[in-house]
Legacy VTK file of the C-alpha trace (Angstrom):
# vtk DataFile Version 3.0
C-alpha trace
ASCII
DATASET POLYDATA
POINTS 97 float
70.088 4.565 -44.897
71.046 5.402 -41.401
72.701 2.179 -39.860
70.271 2.340 -36.624
67.375 2.004 -39.080
68.399 -1.138 -40.764
66.263 -4.221 -40.215
67.744 -7.899 -40.125
66.006 -11.051 -40.045
67.408 -14.567 -39.077
68.004 -16.976 -42.092
65.261 -19.442 -42.289
67.561 -22.188 -42.660
68.945 -21.521 -39.211
67.542 -23.127 -35.933
68.247 -22.103 -32.256
68.521 -24.783 -29.682
69.255 -24.675 -25.774
71.355 -27.811 -25.121
72.472 -27.918 -21.202
73.547 -24.682 -20.565
74.443 -23.455 -23.895
72.158 -21.990 -26.762
73.410 -22.653 -30.328
72.599 -21.911 -34.023
72.511 -24.970 -36.410
72.345 -24.743 -40.029
69.660 -27.065 -41.076
69.795 -26.612 -44.995
72.637 -25.582 -47.345
75.938 -27.083 -48.477
77.548 -29.762 -46.329
80.418 -27.547 -45.270
77.786 -25.069 -43.777
75.714 -27.825 -42.161
78.814 -28.844 -40.157
79.013 -25.518 -38.410
77.566 -24.941 -35.064
77.497 -21.361 -33.351
77.618 -21.235 -29.781
75.777 -17.874 -28.405
76.512 -16.084 -25.085
73.753 -14.536 -23.291
74.137 -11.304 -24.836
74.539 -12.918 -28.182
71.477 -14.738 -27.729
69.417 -11.686 -26.702
70.718 -10.064 -29.940
69.686 -12.835 -32.007
66.149 -13.059 -30.810
65.757 -9.392 -31.570
66.736 -10.005 -34.978
63.199 -10.623 -36.465
63.188 -8.115 -39.451
60.940 -5.955 -37.669
63.175 -4.345 -34.938
65.815 -1.804 -36.253
69.319 -1.849 -35.040
68.744 1.386 -32.840
65.739 -0.304 -31.207
67.900 -3.179 -30.533
70.790 -1.194 -29.347
68.195 0.597 -26.854
67.119 -3.003 -25.601
70.768 -4.165 -24.954
71.421 -1.112 -22.896
67.987 -1.439 -20.764
68.762 -5.179 -20.319
72.573 -5.489 -19.652
75.064 -3.495 -17.856
76.775 -1.690 -20.624
77.188 1.900 -21.728
76.136 3.019 -25.345
79.070 3.251 -26.970
80.379 -0.448 -25.857
76.506 -1.758 -26.767
77.055 -0.156 -30.254
80.559 -1.458 -31.046
79.432 -5.038 -29.890
76.116 -5.032 -31.556
77.505 -3.840 -35.057
80.542 -6.250 -34.780
78.152 -9.371 -33.800
75.680 -8.339 -36.715
78.877 -8.356 -38.967
79.772 -11.677 -38.214
76.095 -13.021 -38.569
76.068 -11.559 -42.077
79.380 -13.142 -43.145
78.285 -16.322 -41.686
74.898 -15.952 -43.654
73.126 -16.334 -40.282
71.121 -13.019 -40.875
70.080 -11.163 -43.855
69.314 -7.320 -44.098
65.439 -6.733 -44.938
65.450 -2.732 -44.925
LINES 1 98
97 0 1 2 3 4 5 6 7 8 9 10 11 12 13 14 15 16 17 18 19 20 21 22 23 24 25 26 27 28 29 30 31 32 33 34 35 36 37 38 39 40 41 42 43 44 45 46 47 48 49 50 51 52 53 54 55 56 57 58 59 60 61 62 63 64 65 66 67 68 69 70 71 72 73 74 75 76 77 78 79 80 81 82 83 84 85 86 87 88 89 90 91 92 93 94 95 96
């Protein structure tokens, strides 16, 4: 499958919270080690996080990044793929298609 056609969805065991001027992801279930991790998101990462709904393809998220932030296509693709890889490694998202 083309990488741009892949779909990812947020893990149901993760909640997003805005606290002061920061957006964080907090595991709410799982083993104790996972629950002690909190993930801070910058505005671009938060934008990507909100798009990971299992319905929008990586290609669509890439286009949205370029529409909403001052970034060229190559850098947007690199950043998006790197962030998705990190989310997958941390079990914060899962591939749905």
